[in-house]
Each structure stands twice: as structure tokens, then as C-alpha cells.
C-alpha positions in Angstrom: 16.3 -5.6 -16.8 16.7 -8.5 -19.2 18.8 -11.3 -20.6 19.5 -12.2 -24.3 20.6 -15.5 -25.8 21.3 -16.3 -29.4 19.5 -13.3 -30.8 18.6 -13.7 -34.5 20.8 -11.7 -36.9 17.7 -10.2 -38.6 14.3 -9.7 -36.9 11.1 -9.3 -39.0 8.7 -10.3 -36.2 8.7 -10.2 -32.4 6.7 -12.8 -30.5 5.8 -11.9 -26.9 5.2 -14.6 -24.4 4.6 -14.8 -20.7 2.0 -15.5 -18.0 -1.3 -13.6 -17.9 -0.7 -10.1 -16.6 2.9 -10.0 -17.9 2.0 -7.1 -20.2 2.0 -8.9 -23.6 -0.9 -7.0 -25.1 0.0 -3.6 -23.7 3.7 -3.8 -24.6 3.0 -5.5 -27.9 0.8 -2.6 -29.1 3.5 -0.1 -28.0 6.2 -2.0 -29.7 4.2 -2.3 -32.9 3.5 1.5 -32.8 7.1 2.4 -32.2 8.3 0.1 -35.0 5.5 1.0 -37.4 4.6 -2.7 -37.5 1.3 -4.5 -37.2 0.2 -5.7 -33.8 -1.5 -9.2 -33.6 -3.0 -10.4 -30.3 -3.5 -14.1 -31.0 -6.3 -14.3 -28.3 -8.3 -11.7 -30.2 -7.8 -13.6 -33.5 -8.9 -16.8 -31.8 -12.1 -15.1 -30.4 -12.9 -13.6 -33.8 -12.5 -16.9 -35.6 -14.5 -18.9 -33.0 -17.1 -16.2 -32.5 -16.8 -16.8 -28.8 -14.7 -15.6 -25.8 -11.7 -17.7 -24.7 -13.7 -18.8 -21.6 -16.5 -19.9 -23.9 -14.2 -21.8 -26.1 -12.7 -23.6 -23.1 -16.2 -24.4 -21.8 -17.4 -25.7 -25.2 -14.3 -27.4 -26.6 -12.1 -28.0 -23.6 -8.5 -27.2 -23.3 -7.4 -29.6 -26.1 -9.9 -28.0 -28.5 -8.7 -24.5 -27.6 -5.0 -25.4 -27.9 -5.6 -26.9 -31.4 -7.3 -23.7 -32.5 -4.7 -21.5 -30.8 -1.8 -23.4 -32.6 -3.6 -23.0 -36.0 -4.1 -19.2 -35.4 -0.5 -18.8 -34.2 0.9 -20.5 -37.3 -1.1 -18.2 -39.5 -0.2 -15.0 -37.6 3.5 -16.1 -37.5 3.7 -15.8 -41.2 3.3 -12.1 -41.1 6.4 -10.0 -41.4 6.9 -6.6 -39.7 4.6 -7.8 -36.9 4.5 -8.0 -33.2 2.6 -11.1 -31.9 1.3 -11.4 -28.4 0.7 -15.0 -27.5 -1.8 -16.3 -24.9 -0.2 -17.2 -21.6 -0.5 -21.0 -22.1 0.3 -21.0 -25.8 3.8 -22.5 -25.3 2.3 -25.5 -23.4 1.3 -26.9 -26.8 4.2 -28.8 -28.5 3.0 -28.0 -32.0 3.1 -24.2 -31.1 6.6 -24.5 -29.7 7.7 -26.4 -32.8 6.2 -23.8 -35.1 8.0 -21.0 -33.3 11.3 -22.9 -33.1 11.4 -23.1 -36.9 10.2 -19.5 -37.5 13.0 -17.6 -39.2 13.8 -13.9 -38.6 11.8 -14.0 -35.3 12.7 -13.0 -31.8 10.7 -14.6 -29.0 10.6 -12.4 -25.9 9.5 -13.6 -22.4 8.0 -10.9 -20.3 8.6 -11.8 -16.7 7.2 -10.6 -13.5 6.4 -12.0 -10.0 3.1 -13.9 -9.8 1.5 -11.5 -7.3 2.3 -8.5 -9.6 0.7 -10.3 -12.6 -2.4 -11.2 -10.6 -2.8 -7.6 -9.4 -2.6 -6.4 -13.0 -5.2 -8.9 -14.1 -7.5 -8.0 -11.2 -7.3 -4.4 -12.2 -8.5 -5.1 -15.8 -12.2 -4.8 -16.9 -13.9 -8.1 -16.6 -11.6 -9.4 -13.9 -14.6 -10.7 -11.9 -15.2 -13.1 -14.7 -11.8 -14.8 -14.1 -12.3 -17.1 -11.2 -8.8 -18.6 -11.9 -7.4 -15.5 -10.2 -8.7 -16.5 -6.8 -6.8 -19.8 -6.8 -3.2 -18.7 -6.1 -1.9 -22.2 -5.5 -3.2 -23.4 -8.9 -1.8 -20.3 -10.6 1.6 -20.8 -9.0 1.6 -24.4 -10.2 0.6 -23.3 -13.8 3.4 -20.7 -13.8 6.0 -23.2 -12.6 5.0 -25.6 -15.3 5.2 -23.0 -18.0 8.5 -21.3 -16.9 10.8 -23.7 -18.7 9.0 -23.0 -22.0 9.0 -19.2 -21.3 12.7 -19.3 -20.5 13.5 -20.9 -23.9 12.8 -17.4 -25.4 15.6 -15.5 -27.1 15.2 -12.7 -24.6 13.8 -12.4 -21.1 12.7 -8.9 -19.9 11.5 -8.1 -16.4 8.4 -5.9 -16.4 8.1 -5.3 -12.7 8.7 -1.6 -11.7 9.0 -0.6 -15.3 6.5 1.2 -17.4 5.2 -0.5 -20.6 7.0 2.2 -22.6 10.3 1.5 -20.8 10.0 -2.2 -21.5 9.1 -1.6 -25.2 12.1 0.7 -25.6 14.4 -1.8 -23.9 13.4 -4.5 -26.4 13.9 -2.2 -29.3 17.3 -1.1 -28.0 18.3 -4.7 -27.4 17.4 -5.7 -30.9 18.5 -2.5 -32.7 21.1 -4.3 -34.8 18.8 -7.2 -35.7 16.0 -4.8 -36.5 18.0 -2.4 -38.7 17.3 -4.1 -42.1 13.7 -4.9 -41.3 13.0 -1.3 -40.3 14.5 -0.2 -43.6 12.3 -2.7 -45.5 9.1 -1.5 -43.7 10.0 2.2 -44.2 10.5 1.5 -48.0 7.1 -0.4 -48.1 5.3 2.5 -46.4 6.9 5.1 -48.8 5.9 3.0 -51.8 2.3 2.6 -50.6 2.0 6.3 -50.0 2.9 7.2 -53.6 -0.3 8.2 -55.5 
């Protein structure tokens, strides 16, 4: 179901990456809930900051403008501890984003992998899918995925999401990281108990 390489000794944040439709937002929210951590979808943060949708930002600022804003938001979100971050599908294309993640301590980057046709079908089933004309151009999508794969594969862990429920994927990630998460989960439990004291 997955491969792990050079897992951090301690994990205080999990960063999910992968192509659109890989399950980053769904699995990220489940992971955060199971861990009692905060879930941060960087695309949602970008839209809130810009006051526009991702498509509108691309239209108004172009890809370079979007990637600069995305890198800024990811750097800010990456500072949060006890958090699960879901990156946009193209986030790792930006060198400054890769650099920021490479120097992020106590973090585990997880690549959620699935065949292109499975991810396209998931995207097509989402509300607003008709607004994503990129889904119709399979050749272009395949080229984008191929260009991004080397960056995705540099993650600490790769987890296949095909034929698995989001719950099963989230549980697999937690079990794979159980030793690395142990201290961090104690810290977050202590923080919750202190904050609940009147």
C-alpha cells in the first residue's frame, strides 16, 4: 500500500501532496480528526487571502503570480505544529516551495498516489467539475502528472489510494508513523488538557 524512506524521528506536521483527485483534502481532514490536529488546506487559504477562486487567480495573475502566492501561504501554514497540510497539486513545481518543505523539521511529506484515470474520475464526481475544463484534456493532464511525479516521489512516504477508502489510507499513514508521532501526540494531548482547565 505504501513505501517509506527516511521517515523523521519526530513528526509534528504531516504534509500531503499529489495530483488533483489523489484525495489530499479528504484524507487530510480525516487524518487531522484522528490525530486531534488542525487541518489546513492551502488552496482554501489561498482563496481566502486573494478573495478569489484558484481559477480566478490564475486568470488574473497567471501561473507565476499564483505560485508566488501559493509559496507564501505554504510557508506560513508550514509553521503550524500539530497540523495536517494539504498542498495544491502543482505546489511542488515551485522551487521555493520544495526548498521550504525540505528544510521543515519534524515534518513528514506524504505522496498520495493513484492512476490518472482514477483521479480524473474523482475530480469529475466533485461539485463544480464542469468548471474544470482541464479535465477534458487527458493528454495534457498526463504530461502534467509526468512532470510532477519526480517531485511527488521525493516525499518521505508514498501511499497508494486506489481501491482504498480514505479512512483506510488515513489509518495506514498513522500506523506507518506511529513511532514518529508518539511524542507529538503526547504534546497535543497535554495542550488540550491544559486548555480545558477552567
